[in-house]
N, CA and C of each residue as an Amber inpcrd file, in Angstrom:
protein
   420
 -86.2110000  94.5050000   4.8210000 -85.8470000  93.5620000   3.7980000
 -84.5200000  93.8900000   3.1330000 -84.0570000  95.0640000   3.3200000
 -82.7970000  95.4650000   2.6970000 -81.6410000  95.3300000   3.6900000
 -81.4940000  94.1110000   4.2370000 -80.4020000  93.8610000   5.1630000
 -79.0940000  93.7860000   4.3950000 -78.0740000  94.3450000   5.0020000
 -76.7620000  94.2780000   4.3710000 -76.1010000  92.9720000   4.7770000
 -76.0130000  92.0200000   3.8670000 -75.4890000  90.6950000   4.1450000
 -73.9720000  90.6150000   3.9800000 -73.3890000  91.6620000   3.4350000
 -71.9400000  91.6380000   3.2130000 -71.1730000  91.7790000   4.5240000
 -70.0290000  91.1270000   4.5950000 -69.1880000  91.1870000   5.7890000
 -68.3760000  92.4750000   5.7240000 -68.2820000  93.2050000   6.8200000
 -67.4500000  94.4170000   6.8160000 -65.9920000  94.0810000   6.5030000
 -65.3130000  94.9880000   5.8320000 -63.9400000  94.7530000   5.4120000
 -63.0190000  94.3430000   6.5650000 -63.1470000  94.9600000   7.7210000
 -62.2350000  94.6610000   8.8330000 -62.4670000  93.2670000   9.4040000
 -63.6420000  92.6810000   9.1500000 -63.9470000  91.3420000   9.6540000
 -63.6690000  90.2420000   8.6400000 -63.1900000  90.5940000   7.4460000
 -62.9570000  89.5810000   6.4210000 -61.7180000  88.7610000   6.7310000
 -61.7330000  87.5690000   6.2300000 -60.6190000  86.6450000   6.3920000
 -59.3900000  87.1950000   5.6740000 -58.2180000  87.1720000   6.3120000
 -56.9900000  87.6560000   5.6620000 -56.6680000  86.8860000   4.3840000
 -57.0460000  85.6140000   4.3370000 -56.8230000  84.8080000   3.1350000
 -57.6360000  85.3500000   1.9670000 -58.8780000  85.7500000   2.2330000
 -59.7370000  86.3310000   1.1970000 -59.1780000  87.6670000   0.7240000
 -58.7200000  88.4990000   1.6380000 -58.1340000  89.7920000   1.2630000
 -56.8940000  89.6020000   0.3940000 -56.0620000  88.6380000   0.7680000
 -54.8590000  88.3520000  -0.0070000 -55.2160000  87.8310000  -1.3980000
 -56.2230000  86.9700000  -1.4680000 -56.6450000  86.4310000  -2.7660000
 -57.2050000  87.5290000  -3.6600000 -57.9670000  88.4530000  -3.0870000
 -58.4890000  89.5810000  -3.8710000 -57.3670000  90.4650000  -4.3970000
 -56.3800000  90.7350000  -3.5470000 -55.2400000  91.5680000  -3.9560000
 -54.4880000  90.8990000  -5.1040000 -54.2450000  89.6040000  -4.9950000
 -53.5410000  88.8710000  -6.0380000 -54.3620000  88.8260000  -7.3240000
 -55.6710000  88.6800000  -7.1980000 -56.5460000  88.6690000  -8.3670000
 -56.4950000  90.0030000  -9.0970000 -56.5580000  91.1020000  -8.3580000
 -56.5090000  92.4310000  -8.9790000 -55.2130000  92.6260000  -9.7530000
 -54.0930000  92.2380000  -9.1560000 -52.8000000  92.3920000  -9.8340000
 -52.7530000  91.5080000 -11.0800000 -53.2390000  90.2780000 -10.9960000
 -53.2160000  89.3670000 -12.1440000 -54.0960000  89.8850000 -13.2820000
 -55.2760000  90.4210000 -12.9650000 -56.1650000  90.9420000 -14.0090000
 -55.5660000  92.1840000 -14.6510000 -55.0040000  93.0800000 -13.8470000
 -54.3490000  94.2720000 -14.4120000 -53.1950000  93.8590000 -15.3170000
 -52.4060000  92.8950000 -14.8630000 -51.2910000  92.3690000 -15.6650000
 -51.8050000  91.8340000 -16.9990000 -52.8740000  91.0450000 -16.9680000
 -53.4230000  90.4690000 -18.1940000 -53.9170000  91.5610000 -19.1370000
 -54.6310000  92.5450000 -18.6150000 -55.1720000  93.6240000 -19.4490000
 -54.0370000  94.4080000 -20.0990000 -52.9920000  94.7280000 -19.3390000
 -51.8690000  95.4950000 -19.8920000 -51.1980000  94.7250000 -21.0270000
 -50.8800000  93.4700000 -20.8110000 -50.1750000  92.7140000 -21.8430000
 -51.0770000  92.3600000 -23.0260000 -52.3630000  92.1290000 -22.7970000
 -53.2800000  91.8700000 -23.9130000 -53.4420000  93.1230000 -24.7600000
 -53.5610000  94.2750000 -24.1060000 -53.6690000  95.5380000 -24.8470000
 -52.4070000  95.7900000 -25.6510000 -51.2550000  95.5290000 -25.0490000
 -49.9840000  95.7110000 -25.7380000 -49.9320000  94.8080000 -26.9710000
 -50.1960000  93.5210000 -26.7940000 -50.0570000  92.5770000 -27.8990000
 -51.0700000  92.8540000 -29.0070000 -52.3190000  93.0980000 -28.6420000
 -53.3490000  93.3090000 -29.6630000 -53.1940000  94.6800000 -30.3130000
 -53.0080000  95.6960000 -29.4870000 -52.9010000  97.0600000 -30.0230000
 -51.6720000  97.2720000 -30.8750000 -50.5170000  96.9160000 -30.3400000
 -49.2720000  97.1000000 -31.0990000 -49.2230000  96.1430000 -32.2850000
 -49.7960000  94.9620000 -32.1320000 -49.8440000  94.0200000 -33.2500000
 -50.6530000  94.5750000 -34.4030000 -51.7680000  95.1920000 -34.0970000
 -52.5950000  95.7930000 -35.1520000 -51.8670000  96.9350000 -35.8530000
 -51.1440000  97.7330000 -35.0620000 -50.4270000  98.8590000 -35.6460000
 -49.2300000  98.4300000 -36.4900000 -48.4710000  97.4620000 -36.0110000
 -47.2110000  97.1130000 -36.6770000 -47.3260000  95.9700000 -37.6830000
 -48.1220000  94.9540000 -37.4010000 -48.1320000  93.7610000 -38.2470000
 -48.7770000  93.9980000 -39.5980000 -49.7670000  94.8650000 -39.6660000
 -50.4850000  95.0690000 -40.9250000 -49.9920000  96.2790000 -41.7010000
 -48.9510000  96.9120000 -41.2210000 -48.4010000  98.0640000 -41.9110000
 -47.4190000  97.5800000 -42.9790000 -47.6320000  98.0100000 -44.2010000
 -46.7200000  97.6290000 -45.2800000 -45.6070000  98.6540000 -45.3770000
 -44.3840000  98.1660000 -45.6170000 -43.2800000  99.1260000 -45.7710000
 -43.4650000  99.9320000 -47.0680000 -42.9300000 101.1440000 -47.1110000
 -43.0190000 101.9410000 -48.3470000 -42.3840000 101.1860000 -49.5190000
 -42.8210000 101.5210000 -50.7050000 -42.3370000 100.8590000 -51.9250000
 -40.8110000 100.9290000 -52.0000000 -40.1970000  99.7820000 -52.2040000
 -38.7520000  99.7140000 -52.3530000 -38.0130000  99.5310000 -51.0290000
 -38.6580000  99.6190000 -49.9120000 -38.0080000  99.4330000 -48.6090000
 -38.1800000  97.9990000 -48.1360000 -37.2050000  97.5270000 -47.3910000
 -37.2630000  96.1880000 -46.8030000 -37.9410000  96.2630000 -45.4340000
 -38.4280000  95.1270000 -44.9950000 -39.0180000  95.0500000 -43.6510000
 -37.8900000  95.1650000 -42.6310000 -38.1100000  95.9650000 -41.5780000
 -37.1100000  96.0790000 -40.5140000 -36.9830000  94.7480000 -39.7930000
 -35.7500000  94.3540000 -39.5260000 -35.4910000  93.0750000 -38.8660000
 -34.7860000  93.3060000 -37.5300000 -35.1650000  92.5230000 -36.5220000
 -34.4930000  92.5080000 -35.2240000 -34.2150000  91.0540000 -34.8880000
 -32.9510000  90.7260000 -34.6700000 -32.5280000  89.3620000 -34.3580000
 -33.0080000  88.3510000 -35.4020000 -33.0290000  88.7440000 -36.6490000
 -33.3890000  87.8480000 -37.7340000 -34.8750000  87.6330000 -37.9240000
 -35.6980000  88.4220000 -37.2830000 -37.1470000  88.2980000 -37.4410000
 -37.7220000  89.6790000 -37.7080000 -38.8900000  89.7410000 -38.3280000
 -39.4990000  91.0530000 -38.5460000 -39.6380000  91.8000000 -37.2230000
 -39.4250000  93.0910000 -37.2560000 -39.4210000  93.8780000 -36.0200000
 -40.7500000  93.7850000 -35.2730000 -41.8600000  93.6840000 -36.0180000
 -43.1480000  93.6100000 -35.3250000 -43.2730000  92.3340000 -34.5150000
 -42.6760000  91.2220000 -34.9530000 -42.7100000  89.9730000 -34.1950000
 -41.9560000  90.1480000 -32.8760000 -40.8270000  90.8370000 -32.9430000
 -40.0590000  91.0740000 -31.7270000 -40.8570000  91.9230000 -30.7390000
 -41.4410000  93.0450000 -31.2050000 -42.1430000  93.9760000 -30.3270000
 -43.5080000  93.4600000 -29.8630000 -44.1640000  92.6250000 -30.6720000
 -45.5240000  92.1690000 -30.3450000 -45.5310000  90.7990000 -29.6730000
 -44.5780000  89.9290000 -29.9830000 -44.6050000  88.5670000 -29.4540000
 -43.4520000  88.3060000 -28.4760000 -42.2250000  88.4550000 -28.9400000
 -41.0600000  88.0470000 -28.1510000 -40.8980000  88.8850000 -26.8850000
 -40.8720000  90.1930000 -27.0070000 -40.6630000  91.0530000 -25.8400000
 -41.7900000  90.9280000 -24.8080000 -43.0760000  90.9670000 -25.2060000
 -44.1220000  90.7890000 -24.1830000 -44.0730000  89.4160000 -23.5090000
 -43.7640000  88.3660000 -24.2580000 -43.6690000  87.0400000 -23.6420000
 -42.5430000  87.0040000 -22.6210000 -41.4060000  87.5780000 -22.9800000
 -40.2780000  87.6180000 -22.0490000 -40.6500000  88.4060000 -20.7880000
 -41.2230000  89.5920000 -20.9740000 -41.6110000  90.4100000 -19.8220000
 -42.7120000  89.7400000 -18.9950000 -43.6420000  89.0700000 -19.6620000
 -44.6980000  88.3590000 -18.9400000 -44.1160000  87.2080000 -18.1190000
 -43.1170000  86.5300000 -18.6430000 -42.4690000  85.4540000 -17.8980000
 -41.7500000  86.0060000 -16.6780000 -41.0280000  87.1110000 -16.8500000
 -40.3400000  87.7420000 -15.7190000 -41.3600000  88.1940000 -14.6750000
 -42.4460000  88.8190000 -15.1200000 -43.4830000  89.2740000 -14.1980000
 -44.1140000  88.0980000 -13.4620000 -44.3970000  87.0200000 -14.1650000
 -45.0220000  85.8480000 -13.5530000 -44.1160000  85.2370000 -12.4920000
 -42.8280000  85.1570000 -12.7760000 -41.8910000  84.6410000 -11.7770000
 -41.8710000  85.5410000 -10.5430000 -41.8020000  86.8410000 -10.7440000
 -41.8350000  87.7690000  -9.6130000 -43.1400000  87.6230000  -8.8390000
 -44.2420000  87.5640000  -9.5510000 -45.5660000  87.4640000  -8.9300000
 -45.6730000  86.2060000  -8.0800000 -45.2270000  85.0830000  -8.6260000
 -45.3580000  83.8100000  -7.9250000 -44.3710000  83.6750000  -6.7680000
 -43.1580000  84.1780000  -6.9460000 -42.1290000  83.9690000  -5.9280000
 -42.0680000  85.0670000  -4.8740000 -42.4630000  86.2820000  -5.2160000
 -42.3250000  87.4020000  -4.2790000 -43.6490000  88.0080000  -3.8260000
 -44.5950000  88.1380000  -4.7220000 -45.8200000  88.8710000  -4.4200000
 -46.8610000  88.0230000  -3.7060000 -47.0700000  86.8030000  -4.2060000
 -48.0860000  85.9240000  -3.6100000 -47.6350000  85.4780000  -2.2260000
 -48.5900000  85.4080000  -1.3160000 -48.3080000  84.9960000   0.0570000
 -48.8030000  83.5740000   0.2810000 -48.0280000  82.8200000   1.0450000
 -48.4100000  81.4650000   1.4030000 -49.1380000  81.5180000   2.7380000
 -50.3180000  80.9280000   2.8030000 -51.1240000  80.9480000   4.0190000
 -51.3090000  79.5370000   4.5340000 -51.3040000  79.3960000   5.8440000
 -51.5820000  78.1150000   6.4690000 -53.0870000  77.9800000   6.5950000
 -53.6820000  77.1470000   5.7740000 -55.1290000  77.0210000   5.7490000
 -55.6850000  76.3500000   7.0010000 -54.9430000  75.4340000   7.5870000
 -55.4360000  74.7160000   8.7580000 -55.3270000  75.5390000  10.0330000
 -54.4090000  76.4950000  10.0870000 -54.2440000  77.3080000  11.2940000
 -55.4950000  78.1300000  11.5660000 -56.1240000  78.6490000  10.5240000
 -57.3070000  79.4740000  10.6930000 -58.5760000  78.6460000  10.9030000
 -58.5740000  77.4000000  10.4650000 -59.7910000  76.5940000  10.5520000
 -59.9700000  75.9350000  11.9090000 -58.9110000  75.8620000  12.7090000
 -59.0000000  75.2200000  14.0170000 -58.8320000  73.7150000  13.9430000
 -58.5690000  73.1700000  12.7550000 -58.3900000  71.7290000  12.6030000
 -56.9360000  71.3620000  12.8490000 -56.7050000  70.1240000  13.2170000
 -55.3530000  69.6380000  13.4160000 -55.1130000  68.4460000  12.5060000
 -53.8740000  68.2940000  12.1130000 -53.4890000  67.1330000  11.3150000
 -52.9220000  66.1100000  12.2800000 -53.5010000  64.9260000  12.2750000
 -52.9640000  63.8680000  13.1270000 -51.9350000  63.1000000  12.3270000
 -50.7940000  62.8710000  12.9340000 -49.7470000  62.1400000  12.2190000
 -50.0440000  60.6480000  12.2990000 -49.8310000  59.9820000  11.1770000
 -50.0680000  58.5400000  11.1310000 -48.8610000  57.8140000  11.6910000
 -49.1150000  56.7210000  12.3450000 -47.9950000  55.9210000  12.8330000
 -47.4320000  55.1170000  11.6680000 -46.1970000  54.6700000  11.8370000
 -45.5490000  53.9160000  10.7690000 -46.2480000  52.5810000  10.5230000
 -46.8950000  52.0390000  11.5510000 -47.5690000  50.7490000  11.4040000
 -48.7720000  50.8620000  10.4750000 -49.3660000  52.0460000  10.3640000
 -50.5400000  52.1820000   9.5130000 -50.1830000  52.4790000   8.0600000
 -48.9030000  52.6420000   7.7630000 -48.4740000  52.8890000   6.3870000
 -48.6800000  51.6210000   5.5640000 -49.1370000  51.7550000   4.3190000
 -49.3200000  50.5550000   3.4940000 -47.9750000  49.9160000   3.1530000
 -48.0010000  48.6010000   3.0230000 -46.7800000  47.8910000   2.6900000
 -46.5330000  47.9960000   1.1880000 -45.3110000  48.2960000   0.8190000
 -44.9510000  48.4260000  -0.5840000 -44.3970000  47.0960000  -1.0490000
 -45.0200000  46.5390000  -2.0910000 -44.6040000  45.2410000  -2.6020000
 -43.6070000  45.4170000  -3.7310000 -42.6040000  44.5670000  -3.7980000
 -41.6280000  44.6720000  -4.8880000 -42.2270000  44.1760000  -6.2020000
 -41.6940000  44.7050000  -7.3050000 -42.1210000  44.2520000  -8.6230000
 -41.2900000  43.0210000  -8.9640000 -41.9380000  42.0000000  -9.4670000
 -41.2340000  40.7730000  -9.8050000 -42.0480000  39.5760000  -9.3810000
 -41.3760000  38.4900000  -9.0420000 -42.0550000  37.2670000  -8.6210000
 -42.3270000  37.3060000  -7.1230000 -43.5560000  36.9870000  -6.7530000
 -43.9340000  36.9190000  -5.3500000 -44.5230000  35.5410000  -5.1170000
 -44.0260000  34.8450000  -4.1250000 -44.5390000  33.5040000  -3.8330000
 -45.7770000  33.6230000  -2.9730000 -46.8290000  32.9330000  -3.3820000
 -48.0580000  32.8660000  -2.5990000 -48.4400000  31.4020000  -2.4550000
 -48.1010000  30.8430000  -1.3330000 -48.3980000  29.4230000  -1.1190000
 -47.6330000  28.5770000  -2.1050000 -48.3700000  27.7820000  -2.8910000
 -47.7110000  26.9200000  -3.8570000 -47.6970000  27.5420000  -5.2430000
 -48.1870000  28.7730000  -5.3720000 -48.2230000  29.4200000  -6.6850000
 -47.1530000  30.5010000  -6.7710000 -46.6970000  30.7540000  -7.9620000
 -45.7180000  31.7960000  -8.2280000 -46.4330000  32.8720000  -9.0470000
 -46.6010000  34.0760000  -8.5190000 -47.3570000  35.1270000  -9.1870000
 -46.3910000  36.2020000  -9.6790000 -46.5440000  36.5950000 -10.9550000
 -45.7220000  37.6710000 -11.5070000 -46.4850000  38.9790000 -11.3670000
 -45.7850000  40.0210000 -10.8990000 -46.4050000  41.3240000 -10.6960000
 -45.7200000  42.3280000 -11.6080000 -46.5050000  43.2610000 -12.1570000
 -45.9210000  44.3570000 -12.9330000 -45.6860000  44.0340000 -14.3850000
 -46.4790000  43.1450000 -14.9720000 -46.3220000  42.8510000 -16.3830000
 -47.0420000  43.8790000 -17.2210000 -46.7500000  43.9230000 -18.5190000
 -47.3190000  44.9270000 -19.4140000 -48.8330000  44.8140000 -19.5440000
 -49.3800000  43.5960000 -19.5110000 -50.8170000  43.4500000 -19.6870000
 -51.5840000  44.0320000 -18.5070000 -50.9300000  44.1700000 -17.3750000
 -51.6070000  44.7090000 -16.2110000 -52.2780000  43.6390000 -15.3740000
 -52.3300000  42.4010000 -15.8540000 -52.9220000  41.3020000 -15.1060000
 -51.8110000  40.4410000 -14.5360000 -52.0820000  39.8470000 -13.4090000
 -51.0940000  38.9440000 -12.8070000 -51.2100000  37.5860000 -13.4980000
 -50.0820000  37.0450000 -13.9040000 -50.1090000  35.7120000 -14.5070000
 -49.6560000  34.7140000 -13.4490000 -50.3840000  33.6180000 -13.3430000
 -50.0730000  32.6290000 -12.3320000 -49.3930000  31.4330000 -12.9800000
 -48.3880000  30.9490000 -12.3500000 -47.6900000  29.7620000 -12.8150000
 -47.4950000  28.8050000 -11.6570000 -47.1040000  27.5860000 -11.9380000
 -46.9120000  26.6060000 -10.8760000 -45.4240000  26.4050000 -10.6530000
 -45.1030000  26.1430000  -9.3940000 -43.7100000  25.8300000  -9.0870000
 -43.3890000  24.4360000  -9.6060000 -42.2240000  24.2890000 -10.1680000
 -41.8470000  22.9740000 -10.6730000 -40.6810000  22.4430000  -9.9320000
């Protein structure tokens, strides 16, 4: 009854392995930046300056705002760009599934109708009005 139902690592799909690797990096990234923001925020934001001293300023804002909000956001943006553009791998999902994409012929493409007046028999129909309904008028 204690059958091992898990797939051995060497038999796992490369797409699954890649997704797990990306997940681990994303979770570690989140934990590091959340710890930085919450931990450093608690240390710096609630600390009162000694009597008679001014709050330290960086770029016109309190120093704790720079260290707790601005710098981590900037670094997180840089990390996210690197992660998305360099680290993540693009996989062809159909190549592994054995399915093929059949190309549609041009004849099966839907016809695109122009916006404006379209003649239908003896009626003149307006298309694309604000009400969303077609208004019918008669030719004169």
